[in-house]
C-alpha positions in Angstrom: 63.9 115.3 28.5 60.5 114.3 29.2 57.8 115.6 30.9 58.1 113.6 34.6 62.2 114.6 34.0 61.3 118.5 34.1 58.6 117.6 37.2 60.8 116.1 39.0 63.8 118.6 37.8 61.0 120.9 39.6 60.3 119.4 42.9 64.1 119.1 43.1 64.3 123.0 43.2 61.7 123.6 45.3 62.7 121.0 48.1 66.0 122.3 48.1 64.9 125.7 48.7 62.3 124.4 51.1 65.5 123.2 53.0 67.6 126.1 53.0 64.9 127.9 54.6 63.7 125.8 57.2 67.7 125.3 58.0 67.8 129.2 57.9 64.7 129.0 60.6 66.3 126.9 63.2 68.2 128.5 66.1 71.8 127.9 67.1 72.9 125.0 68.8 75.9 126.8 70.8 75.3 128.4 73.5 78.5 129.8 74.9 79.0 130.1 78.3 75.2 130.7 79.0 74.9 127.1 78.4 77.5 126.3 80.8 75.8 128.3 83.6 72.5 127.5 82.8 72.8 123.9 81.9 70.6 122.2 84.7 67.5 124.8 83.7 67.9 123.3 80.3 67.1 119.7 81.0 64.1 120.7 83.1 62.6 122.0 80.1 63.4 119.0 77.7 60.6 117.8 78.8 58.2 119.7 76.6 61.1 119.5 73.5 59.2 117.8 71.0 56.4 120.1 71.6 58.9 123.6 70.3 58.7 125.2 67.4 62.3 124.1 67.3 61.2 120.9 66.9 58.6 120.9 64.8 61.3 122.6 62.8 63.9 119.5 62.5 61.1 117.8 62.3 60.1 119.5 59.1 63.6 119.5 57.4 64.6 115.6 58.3 61.5 114.7 56.0 62.3 117.6 53.2 65.8 116.3 53.4 64.2 112.6 52.8 61.8 113.7 50.0 64.7 116.0 48.7 67.1 112.6 48.5 64.5 110.0 47.0 63.7 112.7 44.8 66.9 113.4 43.1 67.7 109.7 43.4 64.6 108.7 40.8 65.6 111.8 38.9 69.2 110.5 38.5 67.8 106.8 37.9 65.4 107.7 35.2 68.5 110.0 33.3 70.9 107.0 34.0 68.5 104.7 32.3 66.2 106.8 30.1 62.9 105.8 31.1 
């Protein structure tokens, strides 16, 4: 393996750990019976949804997932084509 392949492998591992941490930090979407009773209140507070910590965690998870996918694809192409 070349130094570039080692660097990409380390980055893939780091981003996989970041994704695991971000997913574990997010709250569950399952609300149960209390969510059915207070459904109208959720739509009122939904206007500021983009500013909450949950929205930021979701955004960072999407970004980290995209970077992870690109790194994994590039590293597999380097192994496949022997660059």
